[in-house]
Legacy VTK file of the C-alpha trace (Angstrom):
# vtk DataFile Version 3.0
C-alpha trace
ASCII
DATASET POLYDATA
POINTS 73 float
-83.157 -7.281 -12.897
-80.811 -4.307 -13.257
-81.958 -1.056 -11.672
-82.074 2.161 -13.686
-79.230 3.621 -11.579
-76.928 0.710 -12.489
-77.861 0.783 -16.173
-76.871 4.431 -16.600
-73.126 5.200 -16.547
-72.222 7.756 -13.897
-69.907 10.666 -14.551
-68.754 13.712 -12.588
-69.569 17.177 -13.888
-66.167 18.864 -13.618
-66.767 22.214 -15.289
-69.255 24.148 -17.371
-68.744 27.138 -19.642
-66.591 27.898 -22.667
-64.277 25.110 -23.724
-61.402 24.896 -26.204
-60.708 21.463 -27.685
-57.565 20.469 -29.592
-57.736 17.439 -31.828
-55.410 15.999 -34.434
-58.278 15.749 -36.915
-59.734 19.265 -36.724
-57.274 21.427 -34.765
-58.551 23.904 -32.166
-62.313 24.280 -31.769
-64.063 26.528 -29.259
-67.409 25.608 -27.749
-69.131 28.504 -26.032
-71.587 26.363 -24.064
-70.072 23.106 -22.871
-70.049 20.626 -20.010
-67.000 18.586 -19.081
-68.041 15.222 -17.658
-65.353 12.821 -16.429
-65.865 9.069 -16.064
-64.104 6.668 -13.705
-63.167 4.331 -16.533
-62.929 4.118 -20.300
-65.586 1.401 -20.188
-68.054 3.739 -18.439
-67.359 6.429 -21.056
-67.864 3.963 -23.928
-71.108 2.728 -22.372
-72.415 6.311 -22.053
-71.531 7.126 -25.667
-72.893 3.839 -27.024
-76.183 4.163 -25.144
-76.455 7.935 -25.727
-77.170 8.267 -22.034
-75.480 9.117 -18.772
-76.161 10.586 -15.356
-73.764 12.829 -13.488
-73.055 14.335 -10.113
-71.614 17.783 -9.598
-67.848 17.935 -9.162
-66.220 20.030 -6.442
-65.739 23.152 -8.598
-69.356 23.069 -9.762
-70.519 22.716 -6.149
-68.376 25.739 -5.225
-69.857 27.790 -8.083
-73.386 26.826 -7.022
-72.645 27.829 -3.431
-71.183 31.191 -4.580
-74.259 31.811 -6.735
-76.605 31.028 -3.847
-74.661 33.345 -1.531
-74.869 36.220 -4.017
-78.338 35.730 -5.343
LINES 1 74
73 0 1 2 3 4 5 6 7 8 9 10 11 12 13 14 15 16 17 18 19 20 21 22 23 24 25 26 27 28 29 30 31 32 33 34 35 36 37 38 39 40 41 42 43 44 45 46 47 48 49 50 51 52 53 54 55 56 57 58 59 60 61 62 63 64 65 66 67 68 69 70 71 72
């Protein structure tokens, strides 16, 4: 039987904050509150989108921001 950890695609949280997206269909769009999650493969991304589910780990920049916040707060 597949464990829950294996069933959920894993991504890496690369960045959080305001994001500008350029697409051929809609042109530039700004998202004030956004997360950028990167996957190791296109298959993992498709699985996350299809299942409407994913888990992530903090990327290096997010870890740095968390450490800065802890040091100042």
